[in-house]
N, C-alpha and C positions, 0 to 999 in steps of 0.2 A: 892343142886339140883340147877340149874339156876332157875331162876323166869319165871315163863308163862306166856306170855302176846298176845293178843289176839286182834288186829286194828282193825276196821267194816271202811271203807274205807280209798282208797286211794289218795286222796288228799292232798292237803298242809300240812295241821294238822295228817293227820294218817300216811304219806312219812317220813317227817320229825321227828314223835316221833318213827317210826320204825325203823331210824335210832340211834338214840340216845337210843335207849333200847339198839340194836346190840350192841352198843359200849360200854355199861356200863356193858358186860356178859348175859342180856335177852336170852331166848327161844321166839320169834318172829315170831308172826304168822298174815300174814297184809290180809286179805281177803277183794276182788276188783270185780266189775263187769264190769266195763265201760275202767279201763284203769289206770295205775299207775299215780299219777297225778289229774282225778277225772273231774269231769269239768270246773274247775280253767285252767287245760291245754288244756285241747282235746275243751274245747265250750266256755270258759267264759273268763276269767281275757287274757291268751295265746293270742287265735284272737283279742279279742277286740283292746288289745294295740297295737297288729302287724295289724292288722287294724287302727288304727289311727296315727301309724308309717309311712305307705303307704302312709296314707292321708298329714302328713307334708313334704313330698317331695313334693309335689302337692304346697305346702305354698313356698317352697325356689324356687318351677318355674316358680310360679307367683310373688315372689319378687324380682326376675333376673332381672328387669330392671329399677328398681331404683337404681339399684349397675352399671349399663351401661352395660347387658349382655343381647342378643337380640338375637332371633332366625329365619333362614328364615320360619321354620316352627311353630311357634307358640301355635298351634289347640293340646292340649293332649288328648290323646284316650285311655280312659278306658276298659282295656277288664276284667271286672270284674271277671270273668269265671275262668282268670290264676291269676288272683287276690288271690281269693281264694281257689282257688287251693295250691300257698304255701304259706297261711296263714295256712292251713288246715297239709300238710304235714310237717311245723314245726312246732305243735301243737301235731302233732305224732309223730317227733321226738324229740322233749322235751318229750315222753312219756317216750320214749325208753330209755332214758339218764338215768332218774330218775329208772327204772325197774332195769337198767343192774346196776346201784350202788346201789339198797336195794339186789339185788341178791349177789351182791358180798362181801355185808356187812356182811351175812349169810342168812335172812332173810327170813322165807319161803314164798312161795306166794300162795293162795288159790285165783280161779277164782271162783267169785259167792258173791251171797250177804246172809247174815246172819240174826237169831233173836234171841235170848235167850228163852232157854227151862227154865233155874233156873241160880241164878244168874254167877254160873262159867260154864256152859257150855252153847253153840253157837250150831244152828243145822245149816248146809251149803245149801243151795238153788243154782241149776242151776249151769251147768258147770260141768265139770271131777270131780269135787268134790263133785257132789249133796248129800246131804243125810249125811256126815261126821260128826261127835258128837266133836267140839273142846272144849277139858277143859282146861282151862284157870284158872292163879292164879289173874292175874289183866286185865280189856277189857278197852280199849278207844271206844270208840264213835268216829267216823268222818267223819259221812252220807253227809254232806254238806246242801244243800239247791237246792229248783227247782223254778222257775220264775213262778209267779203269772200269771192268766188268770182273768179274769173278764166273770162272766158268760154268761152275755151279746154280749159278741167280745170274740167265741171262735176263736183260734188261727188256719189258717188251712191250715199254711207254704206254701201257696200260695202269697195270697193278704194280708192274717192278720197275722202276724208274731209275735213272740218272739224274745230273743235275742240268742236263739238257730239259730232259725231257718234263720236267714237272711244271713244265708253261702251258702244257697241254693238256692238263685236270681243268676240269670243268664246274669245281665244285671241291671244298672246303675236306680233304681227306677226314671220315670219322675220326679213323685211327690210322698213324703214319709212324713206323717203323724205320727211324734212322739209322744208317748203318756206317759207321766212322765219326770218331768226334774229332777232326779237327779242326780247321777255322769253315774251312764248307759245311760242313755237318751240323757245327753248330750255330751258326748264321739260317741253314736253313728249319731246323729244330728253331731257332728260336720266332722266327717270322710266322711259320705256321702252327709253332704254340699261339703266339698273337692274337693271329686271326680265328681262332676258335677250336682248329685239331688238338686231338689227343693225342700226344707226344713220345713214345719210347725211343732214348738215343744208346745205342749199344758203342759201348767202346773193350779196344781189349786190352789199353792197357789201364794203368791204375787208376786215371784220372783225365779227365777232359782236355785237350786241350797239349797234348805231350809237348809240343814242344812252345809252350807259353811259358811265359811267368807263373812259377806255384802258386804266390798269392791270389794272383790275377785268375788260375782255373778256380781256385777254391772259390773266389767270390761270385764266379758266375755258374760255379755248382750249386750253389745256396739259392742264389737268384730261381735258375730253371726250376727247382725243387717247390720254393715256393710258390711259383706260377703252375702245381700240377705235374709237370716232366715226369716222365719216371728216367732215370738214369741205371745204366747195368753195365757198370763199370771192369775190368778181365776178365769179359766174356767177347766169344767168337764168333760170327756168324761163318758157320761153313756151305750155305747156301740157299734156296728159295724158292718157292714154286706158287703160281697162281694157282687157287682154290675157288669153289664157289664161291661168288662175290667177295672175294678179298685175299689173303697173300699168309702164306707160311713162311716164315725165318727159320732154318734149324741151328740152334744153336750147338748141335752135337749131344753127345749122352742120350740122346731118346728126347730131347729139350728143344720146343720150339714156342717162337711167339705167334702170335695172332692178330691181323692189324686188317684194315680196309687197302695200308698200300703200304709198298717199302721204298725205301729211297737209299741209294748205295751210294757213299761220297768215301772211294777208296781210294783216291789220288787219281792222279795224273799218268801219262804216258809222253814222252817226246811225240812230235810227228816228221821221225827222218826216214822213215823206210820208203816210200817214194822220191824222193831224191836221185836214187842213183850215185852214192855219195863215193863207191869205189871208182866210179869214171873220174873222179876230181882225185883220189888220193886223202881224203878227209878221214882225218878219223873217226869210227864213232865206238862210244860206248858197249858193257853188257847190255844197258835200258834203250838203248837206242839214242842215248844222250849224247852231242857234240862235245867236247870239252873244248874251252877256251882258255884264252891267260886273262891279263887283266886289262886288256884293251880289246876285248872280243873278238881277237883272232885264234883259228883253229891250225891247224898242223901245216895248212897250205897259207901259205903266208897272204895271198891277197885274197884268201876266202875266209869271211868273218860270221859270227852266230849270234844270234842277241833273244831273249829270253825262253821261256818252257823250254825252246827244242833244246837247250844248252843243257836241262834238266839240274841245273844249280836252283836258287830262291826262286820259284816262280808264283810272282808279283809283278804285274801291270808296271809299277813304277820303277825294277828293276830291270825289267824288258825294253822298256822306251829309254834307260841308261845306258844300258848293252850297245843300244840302237846309235846312239847318238855319240859317246866314245868310240867306235868303230869307225864313224865316218869323221870324226875329228882327226883320228890319231892314221886315217888312208890319206886325208885330204892335207894333211902337214900341219896343223896345228896344236898347238901345244896340249896338254892329256893327260889328267893324272886317271892311271889305275883305278878301276870299279872296288871302291872302300866299301868291303864284304861288314867290315865293324863298323858302317853309317847306316844301314840302311833298315831305315823304318815301316814299319807292316801295322793293320788296323785288322782286327775281328770283329766285323760290323753285324755284333749283337745288339742286345741292349741288356746293361750296361755294354759299349764298346771297349774293346781292350786295344791300345795302342803302346807301340814299343818300338824303340830306337836304340841300337850299340848295341854294348856288351852288356848281356843280362847278369845279374847276383851270381846266378847259376855258374854261367859262361866266368865270371871273373873267379868263383870259386875253384871250376876247374880247370882253370890255366895258370894257377898258384898268384894271380895280381892282389896285392894287398891295398885294397879298396872297401872306403866307405859307405853304408847304405843306408837311409833315409825311406821312411815308411810314412807316411802322411794320411789316414782315412780324411773321407772328405765331410764325416761328420762335424767339423770342426769348422766348417766355409758357408762361410752367411749367406751363399748366395744358394749353394746347397741347398741349404735351411729353407731357402724361398722359394725352392721348387720343389720341398718334401724327398729332397733324393736319402735314400736308403742305404745306398752302399756305393763302393767304389775305393779309390785312393791317388794319390801320387808317391811313383819310388822315384827315387833318384840315387845311381850309383857313382861313388866319385874314388880317386886315386887319393890313398892316401896320403898324406904328406903336402904334394902339391893341389888335390882340392882338383885339378879336371876332372871333366865331368866324362865320362865314357858310356852311360847308357839311364835308361830311363822305361819303365812302364807308368801307363797313365788307365784306370778305371775307373771311367765317365761315359756321362752321355757324350756325343760328339769329343771324343776323346781324341779321331784320327784329327782335329783341328789344334786339339789343344796341345800334342807330342810336337806342334813346328816348336816351339819356344825350346823344349830340349833336345830337338835333332839338330837345331843351329846350333846350339853349346855343343853337340859331340863334335859336329862338324868342323866348327872354328878353334876347336880345343879351349874353350870357356874354364874358371874356374867355377866351383862353387860362389865364392866371391861375387866374382861377376854377374853371376847369373843373378846373384840375391840382392844387387845393388840398383839393377834395372826399376823401372818403373813397370807396375801393372798398376791394372785398374780396381777401384775397390768398390761394390763388391763384385768377382770373381772369380768364375773356375779357376781361370789362368790364374790368379793370388794364389793357390795352397802350391804352385810350383814353386812360384819365389821363397813361401814359407820352408819349404821340405828343402831348397837352398841354401838359406839363413842358419838352420837346424842342421845340417853340414859344418856350416862354416865355425863353429865349435871343437870339431874336435881334430 
């Protein structure tokens, strides 16, 4: 008899797990309320990165005169309604493509939400299957997360927005105040700045992107200022309110910022409250997160969790890997626990910031004896051809052995360039092995190899 697997949530953690489970012969039921792909595909990751890609085209157009290309109509008109219409259509199309793939794999789809009745029984709410009880041998929870809101700055979707409400805008904001300087805040600040909005970015920390490489954050701060963005660091937003024709953001001590709109990107909270986890005996953390081990297992041996709901690294790629690992583990496949020191991530600004493995700061904090090389792209022939002004490759390797343990790339399409470093980290290549691989000339990737060569002599 096939193993009965119930998956709650159709985001990357859920749908990737469903595909693996079906491939391995399990009887898989996927319960989802919003659409396959979840918030990642429909509202968050795919739409925001599509917006950043649109903004990238603007950058190319503005770089053209330096390359000897001019136009008789240099003014760029942005029809934001059309931009967002395309973005949301692409997100919906991606969701449909994933759903088709899942159904073709033999996964049963159930529309609705679900909660536990007991450790092996789920109750479906909403939709055509409302009231159905689903019995399962194994359950995977992949319900994602939702944007945080400040009680003193309730998002109204008109003047005060969260990251999912920006797509309701009809025109580019005249002056946008972005609160929060993590990856989401930086990406939206970049995109709207490129589309013509006046942007003020408010950060409570002493630098943007506090979780990223400090040198990379410095580059992006310099680029943002050069493009006319205002950066307010070590400044905390205490609240916001809509006023006639705009918004005011309270900074405390009687200070306030005024703008046409405010966008709050102040983190995400796990979606676990409605699952009735107590009925299944699943332990929950103080923020609603569900703790898991390296194979995505909760404290209940047959119940797993993947993605944002675990409260760990909130990335689509991490969610997908956790979901796959859960299925491999429960269905008896050989599996390696999630390697957190190998996770790759990208901030999709312009330039992009891509990282993998252990950073320079983390290596120092752990007391690791590491060598670091940072090679600016200024000397790269392909970068010169593209009139690239900013960016670098940084590689972190263990002293003596030369084993590559991490890296950072700041460049256009760094999300693609980081793969070679990611492979090196995963299979524990040395800098000599990385340096002796072939690269194309001229290419941005050649700088990865050159950085490795510089480390060989240390």
